[in-house]
MDTraj code that builds the backbone (N, CA, C; nanometers):
import mdtraj as md
import numpy as np

residues = "MET LEU CYS ASP ASN SER MET ASN ASP ASP ASP ASP SER GLU PHE ALA ARG LEU ILE PRO GLY VAL LYS ARG LEU HIS GLN ASP ARG ILE ASN VAL TYR GLN HIS ARG ARG ARG GLU LYS ASN ALA PRO ARG ALA LYS GLY ALA GLY ALA HIS TRP GLN GLU PRO GLY LEU VAL ASP GLU SER VAL PRO ALA ARG ASP THR HIS PHE LYS PRO GLY LEU GLN LYS LYS LEU GLN ARG ARG ILE LYS GLN GLY THR ILE ARG PRO GLU THR SER ILE ASP LEU HIS GLY TYR ARG GLN SER GLU ALA LEU GLU ALA LEU GLU ALA PHE LEU ALA ASP SER LEU ARG HIS GLY ASN ARG MET LEU LEU ILE ILE HIS GLY GLN GLY TYR ARG SER GLN SER ASP ALA VAL LEU LYS PRO LEU VAL GLN ARG TRP LEU ALA SER GLN ALA GLN VAL LEU ALA TRP CYS PRO ALA LEU ALA ARG ASP GLY ALA ALA GLY ALA SER TYR VAL TYR LEU ARG GLY SER".split()
xyz = np.array([
    [0.1640, -2.3348, 4.6382],
    [0.1506, -2.4388, 4.5377],
    [0.2483, -2.4115, 4.4252],
    [0.3241, -2.5087, 4.3892],
    [0.4199, -2.4958, 4.2813],
    [0.3533, -2.5276, 4.1489],
    [0.3952, -2.4564, 4.0482],
    [0.3382, -2.4770, 3.9147],
    [0.4420, -2.5458, 3.8275],
    [0.4054, -2.6571, 3.7706],
    [0.4962, -2.7326, 3.6845],
    [0.4653, -2.6973, 3.5396],
    [0.5593, -2.6282, 3.4723],
    [0.5385, -2.5831, 3.3339],
    [0.5610, -2.6933, 3.2315],
    [0.6223, -2.7993, 3.2680],
    [0.6505, -2.9041, 3.1699],
    [0.5266, -2.9907, 3.1504],
    [0.4977, -3.0227, 3.0275],
    [0.3819, -3.1066, 2.9956],
    [0.4291, -3.2511, 2.9829],
    [0.3544, -3.3396, 3.0385],
    [0.3894, -3.4799, 3.0213],
    [0.3099, -3.5355, 2.9040],
    [0.3306, -3.6618, 2.8723],
    [0.2656, -3.7254, 2.7572],
    [0.1143, -3.7298, 2.7712],
    [0.0639, -3.7485, 2.8939],
    [-0.0814, -3.7513, 2.9152],
    [-0.1433, -3.6159, 2.8813],
    [-0.0764, -3.5094, 2.9219],
    [-0.1257, -3.3754, 2.8917],
    [-0.1256, -3.3499, 2.7409],
    [-0.0197, -3.3959, 2.6727],
    [-0.0111, -3.3796, 2.5269],
    [-0.1259, -3.4520, 2.4571],
    [-0.1511, -3.5746, 2.4964],
    [-0.2561, -3.6515, 2.4307],
    [-0.3943, -3.5930, 2.4618],
    [-0.4158, -3.5465, 2.5831],
    [-0.5443, -3.4850, 2.6201],
    [-0.5654, -3.3561, 2.5387],
    [-0.4620, -3.2765, 2.5283],
    [-0.4694, -3.1527, 2.4506],
    [-0.4972, -3.1825, 2.3033],
    [-0.4273, -3.2806, 2.2473],
    [-0.4469, -3.3186, 2.1072],
    [-0.5886, -3.3711, 2.0846],
    [-0.6442, -3.4392, 2.1820],
    [-0.7801, -3.4898, 2.1694],
    [-0.8813, -3.3756, 2.1707],
    [-0.8586, -3.2767, 2.2554],
    [-0.9515, -3.1644, 2.2669],
    [-0.9457, -3.0705, 2.1457],
    [-0.8289, -3.0538, 2.0929],
    [-0.8113, -2.9619, 1.9796],
    [-0.7414, -3.0371, 1.8663],
    [-0.8191, -3.1007, 1.7780],
    [-0.7582, -3.1783, 1.6695],
    [-0.6903, -3.0875, 1.5673],
    [-0.5842, -3.1385, 1.5096],
    [-0.5126, -3.0661, 1.4052],
    [-0.4072, -2.9702, 1.4570],
    [-0.3936, -2.9573, 1.5885],
    [-0.2954, -2.8672, 1.6467],
    [-0.1743, -2.9489, 1.6888],
    [-0.0574, -2.9007, 1.6490],
    [0.0652, -2.9711, 1.6835],
    [0.1435, -2.8891, 1.7856],
    [0.2157, -2.9573, 1.8696],
    [0.2983, -2.8913, 1.9694],
    [0.4224, -2.8347, 1.9011],
    [0.4558, -2.7106, 1.9359],
    [0.5753, -2.6473, 1.8822],
    [0.6958, -2.6899, 1.9650],
    [0.8011, -2.7243, 1.8975],
    [0.9232, -2.7577, 1.9683],
    [1.0153, -2.6371, 1.9749],
    [0.9873, -2.5406, 1.8891],
    [1.0629, -2.4162, 1.8905],
    [0.9608, -2.3045, 1.8736],
    [0.9638, -2.2059, 1.9613],
    [0.8630, -2.1006, 1.9561],
    [0.9156, -1.9686, 1.9001],
    [1.0261, -1.9706, 1.8344],
    [1.0815, -1.8491, 1.7748],
    [1.0739, -1.8574, 1.6230],
    [1.0458, -1.7443, 1.5624],
    [1.0479, -1.7375, 1.4164],
    [1.1447, -1.6289, 1.3741],
    [1.1951, -1.6433, 1.2567],
    [1.2835, -1.5428, 1.2010],
    [1.1964, -1.4406, 1.1286],
    [1.1755, -1.3259, 1.1903],
    [1.0870, -1.2236, 1.1358],
    [1.1365, -1.1766, 0.9991],
    [1.2650, -1.1642, 0.9822],
    [1.3200, -1.1115, 0.8583],
    [1.3024, -1.2086, 0.7418],
    [1.2909, -1.3358, 0.7720],
    [1.2725, -1.4358, 0.6677],
    [1.1314, -1.4266, 0.6099],
    [1.0320, -1.3932, 0.6920],
    [0.8931, -1.3918, 0.6488],
    [0.8482, -1.2581, 0.5916],
    [0.9196, -1.1519, 0.6181],
    [0.8818, -1.0196, 0.5723],
    [0.9305, -0.9992, 0.4288],
    [0.8396, -0.9678, 0.3417],
    [0.8755, -0.9393, 0.2031],
    [0.8384, -0.7949, 0.1749],
    [0.9328, -0.7216, 0.1267],
    [0.9107, -0.5799, 0.1003],
    [0.8889, -0.5597, -0.0482],
    [0.7776, -0.4919, -0.0796],
    [0.7515, -0.4615, -0.2194],
    [0.8269, -0.3351, -0.2562],
    [0.8976, -0.3417, -0.3660],
    [0.9691, -0.2241, -0.4130],
    [0.8836, -0.1553, -0.5173],
    [0.8879, -0.0246, -0.5158],
    [0.8130, 0.0508, -0.6157],
    [0.8725, 0.0266, -0.7531],
    [0.7856, 0.0069, -0.8489],
    [0.8323, -0.0110, -0.9860],
    [0.8901, 0.1210, -1.0351],
    [0.9980, 0.1165, -1.1117],
    [1.0552, 0.2411, -1.1619],
    [0.9545, 0.3134, -1.2501],
    [0.9462, 0.4446, -1.2323],
    [0.8523, 0.5247, -1.3096],
    [0.9262, 0.5970, -1.4207],
    [0.8579, 0.6086, -1.5319],
    [0.9155, 0.6839, -1.6424],
    [0.9141, 0.8318, -1.6066],
    [1.0067, 0.9082, -1.6616],
    [1.0105, 1.0518, -1.6341],
    [0.8823, 1.1158, -1.6824],
    [0.8257, 1.1966, -1.5952],
    [0.7048, 1.2691, -1.6326],
    [0.5792, 1.1838, -1.6296],
    [0.5848, 1.0673, -1.5699],
    [0.4663, 0.9815, -1.5669],
    [0.3563, 1.0504, -1.4884],
    [0.2401, 1.0573, -1.5458],
    [0.1271, 1.1211, -1.4813],
    [0.1275, 1.2716, -1.4915],
    [0.2266, 1.3292, -1.5587],
    [0.2379, 1.4740, -1.5668],
    [0.1589, 1.5309, -1.6841],
    [0.1157, 1.4470, -1.7770],
    [0.0445, 1.4973, -1.8936],
    [-0.0991, 1.5332, -1.8580],
    [-0.1514, 1.6334, -1.9265],
    [-0.2891, 1.6749, -1.9031],
    [-0.3813, 1.5833, -1.9780],
    [-0.4966, 1.5583, -1.9201],
    [-0.5920, 1.4681, -1.9824],
    [-0.7280, 1.5351, -1.9829],
    [-0.7997, 1.5193, -2.0929],
    [-0.9328, 1.5771, -2.1049],
    [-1.0248, 1.5155, -2.0007],
    [-1.1049, 1.5987, -1.9313],
    [-1.1953, 1.5436, -1.8303],
    [-1.2896, 1.4403, -1.8905],
    [-1.3183, 1.3375, -1.8125],
    [-1.4105, 1.2339, -1.8585],
    [-1.3409, 1.1176, -1.9257],
    [-1.2121, 1.1321, -1.9577],
    [-1.1393, 1.0225, -2.0214],
    [-1.0471, 0.9581, -1.9201],
    [-1.0301, 0.8285, -1.9328],
    [-0.9417, 0.7546, -1.8442],
    [-0.8370, 0.6860, -1.9293],
    [-0.7102, 0.7042, -1.8931],
    [-0.5999, 0.6446, -1.9670],
    [-0.5953, 0.4953, -1.9376],
    [-0.6265, 0.4134, -2.0368],
    [-0.6294, 0.2678, -2.0192],
    [-0.4902, 0.2088, -2.0001],
    [-0.3857, 0.2831, -2.0383],
    [-0.2500, 0.2306, -2.0241],
    [-0.2021, 0.2358, -1.8790],
    [-0.2680, 0.3161, -1.7963],
    [-0.2321, 0.3252, -1.6553],
    [-0.2910, 0.2046, -1.5842],
    [-0.2079, 0.1248, -1.5171],
    [-0.2618, 0.0063, -1.4484],
    [-0.3452, 0.0464, -1.3276],
    [-0.4507, -0.0280, -1.3023],
    [-0.5343, -0.0044, -1.1843],
    [-0.4616, -0.0628, -1.0633],
    [-0.4516, 0.0156, -0.9572],
    [-0.3852, -0.0293, -0.8347],
    [-0.4772, -0.0061, -0.7170],
    [-0.4840, -0.1029, -0.6267],
    [-0.5681, -0.0895, -0.5083],
    [-0.5171, 0.0193, -0.4145],
    [-0.3864, 0.0295, -0.4016],
    [-0.3268, 0.1238, -0.3078],
    [-0.2232, 0.2087, -0.3793],
    [-0.2278, 0.3386, -0.3529],
    [-0.1286, 0.4282, -0.4119],
    [-0.1054, 0.5452, -0.3180],
    [0.0206, 0.5746, -0.2909],
    [0.0596, 0.6916, -0.2136],
    [0.1616, 0.7680, -0.2965],
    [0.1355, 0.8966, -0.3193],
    [0.2285, 0.9781, -0.3981],
    [0.3582, 0.9936, -0.3203],
    [0.4707, 1.0007, -0.3911],
    [0.6004, 1.0168, -0.3237],
    [0.6006, 1.1432, -0.2373],
    [0.6623, 1.1327, -0.1213],
    [0.6730, 1.2458, -0.0310],
    [0.5658, 1.2497, 0.0765],
    [0.4636, 1.1652, 0.0644],
    [0.3590, 1.1601, 0.1670],
    [0.4164, 1.0893, 0.2890],
    [0.4038, 1.1506, 0.4055],
    [0.4640, 1.0977, 0.5270],
    [0.4144, 0.9563, 0.5582],
    [0.5053, 0.8728, 0.6058],
    [0.4720, 0.7337, 0.6392],
    [0.3650, 0.7271, 0.7484],
    [0.3730, 0.8161, 0.8459],
    [0.2750, 0.8172, 0.9542],
    [0.1353, 0.8484, 0.8994],
    [0.1276, 0.9416, 0.8053],
    [0.0001, 0.9753, 0.7428],
    [-0.0506, 0.8585, 0.6581],
    [0.0388, 0.7917, 0.5859],
    [0.0006, 0.6738, 0.5073],
    [-0.0605, 0.5670, 0.5974],
    [0.0020, 0.5437, 0.7115],
    [-0.0463, 0.4429, 0.8051],
    [-0.1846, 0.4826, 0.8593],
    [-0.2031, 0.6098, 0.8910],
    [-0.3330, 0.6564, 0.9431],
    [-0.4429, 0.6413, 0.8377],
    [-0.4092, 0.6643, 0.7117],
    [-0.5079, 0.6481, 0.6040],
    [-0.5460, 0.5019, 0.5912],
    [-0.4457, 0.4118, 0.5875],
    [-0.4717, 0.2679, 0.5743],
    [-0.5526, 0.2125, 0.6910],
    [-0.5235, 0.2603, 0.8112],
    [-0.5903, 0.2088, 0.9306],
    [-0.7279, 0.2704, 0.9519],
    [-0.7626, 0.3695, 0.8710],
    [-0.8943, 0.4315, 0.8818],
    [-0.9109, 0.5203, 1.0029],
    [-0.7995, 0.5670, 1.0613],
    [-0.8108, 0.6550, 1.1777],
    [-0.8525, 0.7962, 1.1374],
    [-0.8312, 0.8330, 1.0134],
    [-0.8829, 0.9589, 0.9613],
    [-1.0172, 0.9253, 0.8980],
    [-1.1244, 0.9707, 0.9584],
    [-1.2576, 0.9361, 0.9095],
    [-1.2931, 1.0174, 0.7857],
    [-1.3579, 0.9550, 0.6877],
    [-1.3998, 1.0283, 0.5677],
    [-1.4982, 1.1400, 0.6032],
    [-1.4773, 1.2547, 0.5415],
    [-1.5642, 1.3695, 0.5664],
    [-1.6876, 1.3662, 0.4771],
    [-1.6774, 1.2984, 0.3639],
    [-1.7892, 1.2860, 0.2717],
    [-1.7700, 1.1601, 0.1881],
    [-1.8778, 1.1138, 0.1250],
    [-1.8671, 0.9912, 0.0457],
    [-1.9612, 0.9964, -0.0733],
    [-1.9351, 0.9066, -0.1687],
    [-2.0198, 0.8905, -0.2860],
    [-2.0360, 0.7418, -0.3115],
    [-2.1556, 0.7009, -0.3499],
    [-2.1832, 0.5608, -0.3812],
    [-2.2105, 0.5494, -0.5309],
    [-2.1281, 0.4751, -0.6017],
    [-2.1373, 0.4627, -0.7470],
    [-2.2085, 0.3351, -0.7917],
    [-2.2663, 0.2610, -0.6992],
    [-2.3386, 0.1393, -0.7371],
    [-2.4468, 0.1724, -0.8389],
    [-2.4533, 0.0945, -0.9456],
    [-2.5568, 0.1113, -1.0466],
    [-2.5255, 0.2152, -1.1521],
    [-2.4131, 0.2848, -1.1416],
    [-2.3758, 0.3844, -1.2410],
    [-2.3127, 0.3164, -1.3627],
    [-2.3352, 0.3731, -1.4780],
    [-2.2604, 0.3321, -1.5979],
    [-2.1257, 0.4023, -1.5909],
    [-2.0284, 0.3570, -1.6733],
    [-1.8946, 0.4125, -1.6659],
    [-1.8932, 0.5636, -1.6870],
    [-1.9596, 0.6117, -1.7907],
    [-1.9589, 0.7558, -1.8200],
    [-2.0276, 0.8344, -1.7085],
    [-2.1362, 0.7801, -1.6538],
    [-2.2062, 0.8461, -1.5435],
    [-2.1182, 0.8501, -1.4182],
    [-2.0464, 0.7418, -1.3940],
    [-1.9589, 0.7344, -1.2772],
    [-1.8483, 0.8387, -1.2864],
    [-1.7888, 0.8548, -1.4058],
    [-1.6826, 0.9541, -1.4226],
    [-1.7350, 1.0957, -1.4029],
    [-1.8530, 1.1244, -1.4563],
    [-1.9127, 1.2567, -1.4377],
    [-1.9403, 1.2823, -1.2896],
    [-1.9948, 1.1832, -1.2222],
    [-2.0247, 1.1971, -1.0798],
    [-1.8962, 1.2149, -0.9987],
    [-1.7908, 1.1410, -1.0344],
    [-1.6628, 1.1536, -0.9643],
    [-1.6032, 1.2927, -0.9813],
    [-1.6078, 1.3450, -1.1039],
    [-1.5541, 1.4790, -1.1286],
    [-1.6276, 1.5833, -1.0459],
    [-1.7601, 1.5753, -1.0437],
    [-1.8396, 1.6702, -0.9655],
    [-1.8123, 1.6525, -0.8160],
    [-1.8015, 1.5274, -0.7713],
    [-1.7755, 1.4972, -0.6304],
    [-1.6397, 1.5514, -0.5871],
    [-1.5376, 1.5314, -0.6685],
    [-1.4040, 1.5798, -0.6349],
    [-1.4025, 1.7327, -0.6306],
    [-1.4626, 1.7964, -0.7297],
    [-1.4670, 1.9433, -0.7332],
    [-1.5405, 1.9972, -0.6105],
    [-1.6522, 1.9361, -0.5753],
    [-1.7304, 1.9789, -0.4595],
    [-1.6519, 1.9580, -0.3303],
    [-1.5820, 1.8453, -0.3205],
    [-1.5025, 1.8157, -0.2010],
    [-1.3898, 1.9165, -0.1849],
    [-1.3234, 1.9499, -0.2939],
    [-1.2155, 2.0487, -0.2893],
    [-1.2704, 2.1857, -0.2519],
    [-1.3855, 2.2215, -0.3073],
    [-1.4478, 2.3512, -0.2794],
    [-1.4831, 2.3642, -0.1306],
    [-1.5259, 2.2550, -0.0681],
    [-1.5633, 2.2572, 0.0727],
    [-1.4463, 2.2274, 0.1664],
    [-1.3282, 2.2043, 0.1121],
    [-1.2095, 2.1797, 0.1941],
    [-1.2008, 2.0408, 0.2543],
    [-1.2748, 1.9460, 0.1987],
    [-1.2670, 1.8070, 0.2477],
    [-1.1389, 1.7427, 0.1965],
    [-1.0711, 1.6704, 0.2834],
    [-0.9462, 1.6052, 0.2431],
    [-0.9589, 1.4542, 0.2372],
    [-1.0401, 1.3945, 0.3250],
    [-1.0548, 1.2491, 0.3293],
    [-1.1928, 1.2120, 0.2753],
    [-1.1934, 1.1313, 0.1698],
    [-1.3173, 1.0930, 0.1027],
    [-1.3332, 0.9420, 0.1057],
    [-1.4564, 0.8984, 0.0854],
    [-1.4863, 0.7562, 0.0706],
    [-1.5615, 0.7401, -0.0608],
    [-1.5043, 0.6618, -0.1521],
    [-1.5699, 0.6318, -0.2787],
    [-1.6119, 0.4858, -0.2754],
    [-1.7422, 0.4626, -0.2835],
    [-1.7953, 0.3263, -0.2839],
    [-1.8195, 0.2878, -0.4297],
    [-1.7376, 0.1961, -0.4794],
    [-1.7445, 0.1581, -0.6207],
    [-1.7930, 0.0147, -0.6399],
    [-1.7990, -0.0632, -0.5350],
    [-1.8397, -0.2028, -0.5450],
    [-1.7238, -0.2914, -0.5865],
    [-1.7469, -0.4213, -0.5792],
    [-1.6426, -0.5186, -0.6128],
    [-1.6660, -0.5852, -0.7475],
    [-1.7794, -0.5594, -0.8098],
    [-1.8061, -0.6158, -0.9412],
    [-1.8682, -0.7533, -0.9390],
    [-1.9358, -0.7897, -0.8304],
    [-1.9957, -0.9225, -0.8225],
    [-2.1091, -0.9416, -0.9230],
    [-2.1810, -0.8335, -0.9567],
    [-2.2931, -0.8478, -1.0482],
    [-2.2557, -0.8187, -1.1929],
    [-2.1297, -0.7894, -1.2185],
    [-2.0854, -0.7624, -1.3553],
    [-2.0810, -0.8918, -1.4357],
    [-2.0979, -0.8789, -1.5670],
    [-2.0923, -0.9958, -1.6544],
    [-1.9524, -1.0576, -1.6529],
    [-1.8495, -0.9734, -1.6445],
    [-1.7118, -1.0228, -1.6413],
    [-1.6473, -0.9734, -1.5117],
    [-1.5299, -0.9159, -1.5223],
    [-1.4607, -0.8626, -1.4050],
    [-1.5247, -0.7316, -1.3607],
    [-1.4778, -0.6808, -1.2473],
    [-1.5259, -0.5531, -1.1972],
    [-1.5013, -0.4448, -1.3014],
    [-1.5951, -0.3538, -1.3152],
    [-1.5845, -0.2480, -1.4146],
    [-1.5522, -0.1147, -1.3489],
    [-1.6279, -0.0779, -1.2464],
    [-1.6097, 0.0533, -1.1847],
    [-1.4838, 0.0645, -1.1000],
    [-1.4479, -0.0410, -1.0302],
    [-1.3321, -0.0337, -0.9409],
    [-1.2037, 0.0030, -1.0166],
    [-1.1655, -0.0687, -1.1233],
    [-1.0441, -0.0282, -1.1954],
    [-1.0594, 0.1068, -1.2650],
    [-1.1808, 0.1386, -1.3091],
    [-1.2059, 0.2681, -1.3717],
    [-1.1799, 0.3802, -1.2721],
    [-1.2295, 0.3653, -1.1505],
    [-1.2084, 0.4652, -1.0451],
    [-1.0598, 0.4764, -1.0126],
    [-0.9911, 0.3640, -1.0031],
    [-0.8481, 0.3664, -0.9691],
    [-0.7659, 0.4352, -1.0774],
    [-0.7955, 0.4090, -1.2040],
    [-0.7238, 0.4769, -1.3128],
    [-0.7549, 0.6262, -1.3125],
    [-0.8801, 0.6610, -1.2865],
    [-0.9192, 0.8009, -1.2836],
    [-0.8478, 0.8734, -1.1696],
    [-0.8408, 0.8102, -1.0526],
    [-0.7712, 0.8707, -0.9395],
    [-0.6246, 0.8958, -0.9710],
    [-0.5625, 0.8022, -1.0451],
    [-0.4217, 0.8167, -1.0808],
    [-0.3973, 0.9379, -1.1696],
    [-0.4991, 0.9814, -1.2431],
    [-0.4821, 1.0948, -1.3339],
    [-0.5122, 1.2290, -1.2686],
    [-0.5532, 1.2288, -1.1435],
    [-0.5917, 1.3524, -1.0753],
    [-0.4770, 1.4049, -0.9901],
    [-0.4335, 1.5280, -1.0192],
    [-0.3220, 1.5884, -0.9464],
    [-0.3570, 1.6168, -0.8006],
    [-0.4845, 1.6397, -0.7713],
    [-0.5254, 1.6738, -0.6352],
    [-0.5283, 1.5518, -0.5432],
    [-0.5258, 1.4315, -0.5993],
    [-0.5335, 1.3088, -0.5193],
    [-0.3926, 1.2679, -0.4768],
    [-0.3700, 1.2644, -0.3456],
    [-0.2391, 1.2258, -0.2929],
    [-0.2301, 1.0768, -0.2631],
    [-0.3443, 1.0156, -0.2296],
    [-0.3402, 0.8740, -0.1908],
    [-0.4775, 0.8128, -0.2012],
    [-0.4777, 0.6801, -0.2204],
    [-0.6009, 0.6017, -0.2070],
    [-0.5637, 0.4602, -0.1684],
    [-0.6545, 0.3959, -0.0993],
    [-0.6341, 0.2573, -0.0573],
    [-0.7699, 0.1953, -0.0271],
    [-0.7773, 0.0611, -0.0206],
    [-0.9056, -0.0027, 0.0122],
    [-0.9535, 0.0399, 0.1506],
    [-1.0835, 0.0531, 0.1641],
    [-1.1432, 0.0917, 0.2915],
    [-1.1443, -0.0266, 0.3876],
    [-1.1646, 0.0018, 0.5136],
    [-1.1813, -0.1017, 0.6137],
    [-1.3193, -0.1650, 0.5977],
    [-1.3396, -0.2787, 0.6620],
    [-1.4661, -0.3514, 0.6499],
    [-1.5862, -0.2659, 0.6903],
    [-1.5698, -0.1817, 0.7908],
    [-1.6814, -0.0976, 0.8369],
    [-1.7264, 0.0032, 0.7314],
    [-1.6380, 0.0335, 0.6352],
    [-1.6702, 0.1318, 0.5316],
    [-1.6884, 0.0698, 0.3934],
    [-1.6809, -0.0616, 0.3817],
    [-1.7046, -0.1255, 0.2526],
    [-1.5943, -0.2153, 0.2035],
    [-1.4870, -0.2287, 0.2780],
    [-1.3748, -0.3178, 0.2436],
    [-1.3264, -0.2944, 0.1009],
    [-1.3081, -0.4014, 0.0237],
    [-1.2527, -0.3906, -0.1119],
    [-1.3513, -0.3270, -0.2094],
    [-1.4752, -0.3068, -0.1671],
    [-1.5747, -0.2426, -0.2523],
    [-1.5772, -0.0925, -0.2370],
    [-1.4826, -0.0385, -0.1600],
    [-1.4758, 0.1058, -0.1383],
    [-1.3293, 0.1466, -0.1222],
    [-1.3026, 0.2739, -0.1449],
    [-1.1661, 0.3251, -0.1330],
    [-1.1636, 0.4535, -0.0507],
    [-1.0635, 0.4623, 0.0363],
    [-1.0343, 0.5892, 0.1031],
    [-0.9526, 0.6708, 0.0053],
    [-0.9834, 0.7977, -0.0073],
    [-0.9094, 0.8869, -0.0962],
    [-0.8681, 1.0086, -0.0162],
    [-0.7397, 1.0446, -0.0225],
    [-0.6860, 1.1595, 0.0507],
    [-0.6452, 1.2661, -0.0502],
    [-0.6957, 1.3883, -0.0299],
    [-0.6718, 1.4968, -0.1242],
    [-0.5674, 1.5947, -0.0733],
    [-0.5088, 1.6652, -0.1672],
    [-0.4147, 1.7717, -0.1388],
    [-0.4924, 1.8867, -0.0735],
    [-0.4324, 1.9502, 0.0265],
    [-0.4978, 2.0631, 0.0923],
    [-0.4953, 2.1869, 0.0042],
    [-0.5891, 2.2749, 0.0286],
    [-0.5960, 2.3952, -0.0554],
    [-0.5071, 2.5060, -0.0089],
])
top = md.Topology()
chain = top.add_chain()
for i, resn in enumerate(residues, 1):
    res = top.add_residue(resn, chain, resSeq=i)
    for name in ("N", "CA", "C"):
        top.add_atom(name, md.element.get_by_symbol(name[0]), res)
traj = md.Trajectory(xyz[None], top)
């Protein structure tokens, strides 16, 4: 039996009737380079993040970022962190914490994780749906992570671990 790959007008109309809103493509190639947009890292000031900060304080001038990888971290490792192939060894849930309580808990959690040799962490901070205004803990956690020398990377967790309401955090080895 021969197979005819060309569609006639009857087939087009039947297909359009079965699946409304779908149009037939006349060209099936796309220019990949036209659609790919590469984000460039913003230039950093000399010594940015190098200053010491008193524990419990968060520098408000540091912008909160969902994803951060310190320079020099291997691309393959960055990809594994983003894809969640490195499973978190421990986690903390900050739901219901006040800002000062959350910072104290984070400091203790990080110290404990480093002491036990854990490198991949999961911090559940929530998305701020119940806040009076914008999210409070999520940007606070992100700014705090930016001030920690032991933190090499963080990014939003996958849906199975809390999606945008949680962050994977990768620590420097001891």
